[in-house]
C-alpha positions as CSV (number, residue, x, y, z in Angstrom):
1,X,16.4,13.1,-8.6
2,X,13.2,12.3,-10.6
3,X,10.7,15.0,-11.3
4,X,8.0,15.1,-8.6
5,X,4.5,14.0,-9.6
6,X,2.6,16.9,-8.2
7,X,-1.2,16.4,-7.9
8,X,-2.0,19.8,-6.4
9,X,-0.3,22.8,-5.0
10,X,-1.3,26.2,-3.5
11,X,0.2,28.6,-1.0
12,X,-0.6,26.3,1.9
13,X,-0.3,22.7,0.8
14,X,1.5,20.4,-1.7
15,X,0.0,17.0,-2.7
16,X,2.4,14.5,-4.3
17,X,1.9,11.1,-5.9
18,X,4.7,9.1,-4.2
19,X,6.3,6.3,-6.2
20,X,6.6,2.8,-4.7
21,X,10.0,2.1,-3.1
22,X,10.6,5.6,-1.8
23,X,10.6,6.4,1.9
24,X,8.2,9.2,2.9
25,X,10.6,10.6,5.5
26,X,14.1,9.8,6.5
27,X,15.3,7.0,8.8
28,X,18.5,6.5,10.8
29,X,19.9,4.7,7.7
30,X,18.6,6.9,4.9
31,X,18.4,10.7,4.9
32,X,18.3,11.8,1.3
33,X,16.4,9.2,-0.8
34,X,13.0,10.3,0.6
35,X,9.9,12.1,-0.7
36,X,10.4,14.7,2.1
37,X,13.9,15.5,0.9
38,X,12.9,15.7,-2.8
39,X,9.8,17.9,-2.0
40,X,11.9,20.1,0.2
41,X,14.4,20.6,-2.6
42,X,11.5,21.5,-5.0
43,X,10.1,24.3,-2.8
44,X,13.6,25.7,-2.1
45,X,14.1,26.2,-5.8
46,X,11.7,29.2,-5.8
47,X,12.4,30.2,-2.2
48,X,15.6,29.0,-0.5
49,X,14.0,29.7,2.9
50,X,10.9,27.7,2.2
51,X,10.0,24.8,4.4
52,X,7.6,21.8,4.2
53,X,6.0,19.7,6.8
54,X,4.6,16.2,6.4
55,X,0.9,15.7,7.0
56,X,0.3,12.0,6.2
57,X,2.7,9.1,5.4
58,X,2.7,6.0,3.3
59,X,4.8,2.9,3.7
60,X,7.9,2.9,1.6
61,X,6.5,0.1,-0.6
62,X,3.1,1.9,-1.1
63,X,2.6,4.4,-3.8
64,X,0.1,7.3,-3.9
65,X,-1.1,10.4,-2.3
66,X,1.0,12.2,0.3
67,X,0.2,15.7,1.7
68,X,2.7,18.3,2.8
69,X,2.0,21.7,4.6
70,X,4.0,24.8,3.8
71,X,3.9,26.0,7.4
72,X,4.1,24.2,10.7
73,X,0.8,25.5,12.2
74,X,-1.1,24.2,9.3
75,X,0.5,20.8,9.7
76,X,-0.7,20.6,13.2
77,X,-4.2,21.7,12.2
78,X,-4.4,18.8,9.8
79,X,-2.7,16.2,12.0
80,X,-4.6,17.0,15.2
81,X,-8.0,16.3,13.5
82,X,-6.8,14.0,10.7
83,X,-9.4,11.2,11.3
84,X,-12.1,13.9,11.4
85,X,-10.9,15.9,8.4
86,X,-10.0,12.9,6.1
87,X,-13.5,12.1,5.0
88,X,-12.5,9.3,2.6
89,X,-9.2,7.6,2.0
90,X,-9.2,5.3,-1.0
91,X,-6.7,2.7,-2.2
92,X,-6.4,0.1,-4.9
93,X,-4.8,-3.3,-4.2
94,X,-4.0,-6.4,-6.3
95,X,-4.4,-9.4,-4.0
96,X,-4.1,-13.2,-4.1
97,X,-7.0,-15.6,-4.4
98,X,-10.6,-15.5,-5.5
99,X,-13.3,-13.7,-3.5
100,X,-16.7,-15.3,-3.0
101,X,-18.0,-12.2,-1.2
102,X,-17.6,-9.2,-3.5
103,X,-17.5,-6.7,-0.7
104,X,-16.9,-6.7,3.1
105,X,-15.5,-5.0,6.2
106,X,-12.5,-6.2,8.2
107,X,-12.3,-5.1,11.8
108,X,-9.7,-5.9,14.4
109,X,-7.4,-4.3,17.0
110,X,-3.8,-4.0,15.7
111,X,-0.7,-4.4,17.9
112,X,3.0,-4.1,17.0
113,X,5.7,-6.5,18.1
114,X,9.2,-5.4,19.2
115,X,10.4,-6.3,15.7
116,X,7.9,-3.9,14.2
117,X,5.5,-6.6,12.9
118,X,1.9,-5.6,13.1
119,X,-0.8,-8.2,13.9
120,X,-4.5,-8.4,14.7
121,X,-5.9,-9.2,18.1
122,X,-9.4,-9.3,19.5
123,X,-8.2,-7.7,22.7
124,X,-9.3,-4.1,22.6
125,X,-7.2,-3.3,25.6
126,X,-4.0,-4.4,23.8
127,X,-4.5,-3.0,20.3
128,X,-5.8,0.0,18.3
129,X,-9.1,-0.3,16.5
130,X,-8.7,-0.7,12.7
131,X,-11.5,-0.8,10.1
132,X,-11.0,-1.6,6.4
133,X,-13.7,-1.8,3.8
134,X,-13.1,-3.6,0.5
135,X,-14.9,-4.2,-2.8
136,X,-13.8,-6.4,-5.7
137,X,-13.4,-4.4,-9.0
138,X,-12.5,-7.5,-11.1
139,X,-10.9,-10.9,-10.5
140,X,-9.8,-14.2,-12.0
141,X,-9.2,-17.5,-10.3
142,X,-5.8,-16.3,-8.9
143,X,-6.0,-12.6,-8.3
144,X,-8.4,-9.9,-7.4
145,X,-8.3,-6.1,-7.9
146,X,-9.9,-4.2,-5.0
147,X,-11.2,-0.8,-4.1
148,X,-10.4,-0.2,-0.5
149,X,-11.5,2.5,1.9
150,X,-10.0,2.8,5.4
151,X,-11.9,4.2,8.3
152,X,-8.8,4.2,10.5
153,X,-5.2,4.9,9.6
154,X,-3.1,2.4,11.5
155,X,0.4,1.3,10.5
156,X,0.3,-1.5,7.9
157,X,-3.5,-1.8,8.4
158,X,-4.5,-2.8,4.9
159,X,-1.6,-5.2,4.5
160,X,-2.4,-7.0,7.8
161,X,-6.2,-7.1,7.3
162,X,-6.1,-8.5,3.8
163,X,-3.6,-11.2,4.9
164,X,-5.9,-12.0,7.8
165,X,-8.7,-13.0,5.4
166,X,-6.3,-15.0,3.2
167,X,-6.0,-12.4,0.5
168,X,-2.5,-11.1,1.0
169,X,-1.4,-8.2,-1.2
170,X,0.7,-9.2,-4.2
171,X,4.3,-8.3,-3.8
172,X,4.0,-8.0,0.0
173,X,7.3,-9.4,1.3
174,X,6.4,-8.6,5.0
175,X,2.9,-9.9,5.3
176,X,2.3,-11.8,2.1
177,X,3.4,-14.9,0.3
178,X,6.3,-15.4,-2.1
179,X,5.5,-14.3,-5.6
180,X,7.4,-12.7,-8.5
181,X,6.2,-9.2,-8.2
182,X,8.9,-6.6,-7.4
183,X,6.7,-4.0,-5.8
184,X,3.9,-4.0,-3.3
185,X,0.6,-3.8,-5.3
186,X,-1.0,-1.1,-3.1
187,X,-1.7,2.4,-4.2
188,X,-3.4,5.3,-2.4
189,X,-5.4,6.8,-5.3
190,X,-8.0,9.0,-3.6
191,X,-8.4,11.4,-0.7
192,X,-11.3,13.6,0.2
193,X,-10.4,16.0,3.0
194,X,-11.8,19.1,4.7
195,X,-9.5,22.1,4.6
196,X,-9.2,23.2,8.3
197,X,-8.8,26.9,7.3
198,X,-11.8,27.2,4.9
199,X,-13.8,24.2,6.1
200,X,-14.4,23.3,2.4
201,X,-14.0,19.9,1.0
202,X,-11.0,19.1,-1.2
203,X,-10.6,16.0,-3.4
204,X,-7.3,14.6,-4.7
205,X,-7.0,11.7,-7.1
206,X,-4.1,10.1,-8.9
207,X,-4.0,7.5,-11.6
208,X,-3.5,3.9,-10.7
209,X,-0.1,2.6,-12.0
210,X,-0.3,0.5,-15.2
211,X,1.0,-2.6,-13.5
212,X,-2.3,-2.9,-11.6
213,X,-4.1,-3.5,-14.9
214,X,-2.4,-6.8,-15.5
215,X,-4.5,-8.7,-13.0
216,X,-1.8,-11.3,-12.7
217,X,-1.6,-12.0,-16.4
């Protein structure tokens, strides 16, 4: 087990920088190679009876900020008001193709097929509203590095939205195009959230992995 990349820890929460390629929680096929399993093992080192509870999740392929609560009641306090408490959720993505518009907003209703593929629809009765803001940090004629802020937290939202506007994320084997990148170039690097106990704002940030600096070169 690799050493956890701990961004922040106190008596109530634990904030981890999840590596790409690691499940956040277990599935029917995988129980132990997960961030939850590794984080649980970490807290049990100091207290064998300690428990952790997941607050937010990231796709297996996405790296970045994941929060855990150290008690179940706090988990529910965060999850029940997540969209209200999570003031800002920031990501960095490396995507295909040149942008003429340096910033924009993508809005659609997302729906999932029986094969767990998410897609956009204009039918608000059949999908869940998803809003994604993006801004170009730098680009060349093949790739662009983006700052992204999501206003809603839908499954695969950023991946679907960027593909919708012909800027699929580099390394996205599910929604993108074939390329030589081994990982999904999407990283959750920033979270500003209100602590539901103190009502004070908390900010968490983690470094963007070095491979994002390449800009396709």
